Phi, psi and omega in degrees: 000314179299323181296321180296317181296317179298316180299313180301316182298317178297319179298316181298317181300315182295316179297306183291316179295318179297322179296321183291318179294322178296319179297315178298320180297310185289339177273359173098001183304314181263011183231028179284131181270140176300147178259128178264129179237150180260124185237120177270146176209169180265130181296138174067030184248117177287336179303325181281020185305322183301324176299311184291328177293313180299325178290310185297322183275356177077017183297316180297315180299323181293338181263007180077025181245124174258124182258130172259107185276135181227115184271147179226154181289332179197174183295312179302322176296315178302316183294334176301316178288321185299308187294334177286351178094016180276353181224154176258319178231163174202149173247119182193176180296146181291332183295305178297330176296315180295314178300317181295320180292318180298318181288323182292331184300330181251007177298147181299332180250033187301326182295337180266354183270154174267121183265138177284137177235125182284125178235007179186155175269140176253313178192163171240150181057208174097013176237149181223155169265118179252135180230164178285169188292346180286347181253123183237357178218156181296325179299331181287348177286344178301123179085002182268180175246125181235124182275157176228167174287000178144156176295133177091000175282166179293328178294324177298316178291318180298325178293322177295317175297324180294320177301314183295316184293329183252009179051050177231166176224133171224168179268121179275130180249114179286135178216205173232154181302323182294334182264344191300317182297310180294324178291321178294318178296327180280356178077025181286347175207167182280340179182181179205162171237131180207175178279160175286147014265007186304315179298320180294327178294317181294325180290315185284328187248339188233020176061028176284159180234132175278115182261343176198149177247166179292337174296320180294327181281316184209089183305136174062022182292146172292135178249271181268149180225163171260122179241158177230152175290136178303324182290320178294319180299320181291325186264341185223057183298328180290323176293320178298319181296319179294318182298314180298320179295323179290321179296317180293326178295323176294318177300318180297323179291321179302317184274344180256336183219069181305324184297315183295316183283333174294325176296322175296321180293322178299320184292315186274335179271331185083002181268164185291162177298326182293316182294316179299319180298316176297312181298317181304319183293346182264002183243142174257109176270074183268134181277354182253128179291130175277084186299323180301321179290327177294319178297319179298317179299320182292319176300321178297316182292325177292318180295326180274356180080012178283319173254125181239357183269351182227135176258173190294340178275352184252010183297313179299320179294323177297315184296331181295334175264331184285319182249120185275114184288346175293328182253331183255120181241000000 
């Protein structure tokens, strides 16, 4: 009798369980295809560490997201591709992302453009002004030439603020991060400002001296952010939620296990552990967007005439669309 009951029970489990499994199969539970997303990032940038950590640790793959990484020399160049719809996500400085959105809002073809929406913090601070050994004080920068990673970068804006704060003037020379080290070594300019680890490389290999940091210019300022296309966000909210969760998991690892993530940085940058260790100490990997600093940057750009599509009374309204409060707290 007991044997019969057991047999009946097993049959019921198989029938009911099989039916449930079949339902799950036919509804796509076991047949979900990975989603491929296009992710822009800045070449040679330690600020974008969370992206490379998430890739190296397999976080995106575990969420069913395949990332197609596309590198750019700086944020403004990346944004040119982004607004045209060539990217879904991007890691870059908040200033070029903000400027691009402000300009795109009034473009004649604005409805067809992809607007960047901030959905996460990548880092704060992390840029330095490196000068040759002949310069030992800020006042000596007056009349010199200082290179940047490009017009419209956050470093370009910080240098302008630095000039104003110190009542000095120098000529800004636009370049690319990839060229700064060799140009500095060749003496093509007196110094440069760029993101880490480039300043640390110049100090370690080319006798450069850090005369000021972005912390000195604007303490705790937001630097790089994670953005998503407004169109991708509207059509793929579930994918965006997974991507943000993977990004946050990478940020947690950065802050809980520096040794492991520094090894990842050494691998993808090709620089020594000593250089990465120095550069890492100059960056704040804060998971919270410093919204107040982003607003200040926008007010600065409006005052300087860089942004003309938004006035000072419209900053809060602009931020409500630029920074998504669902993901940024």
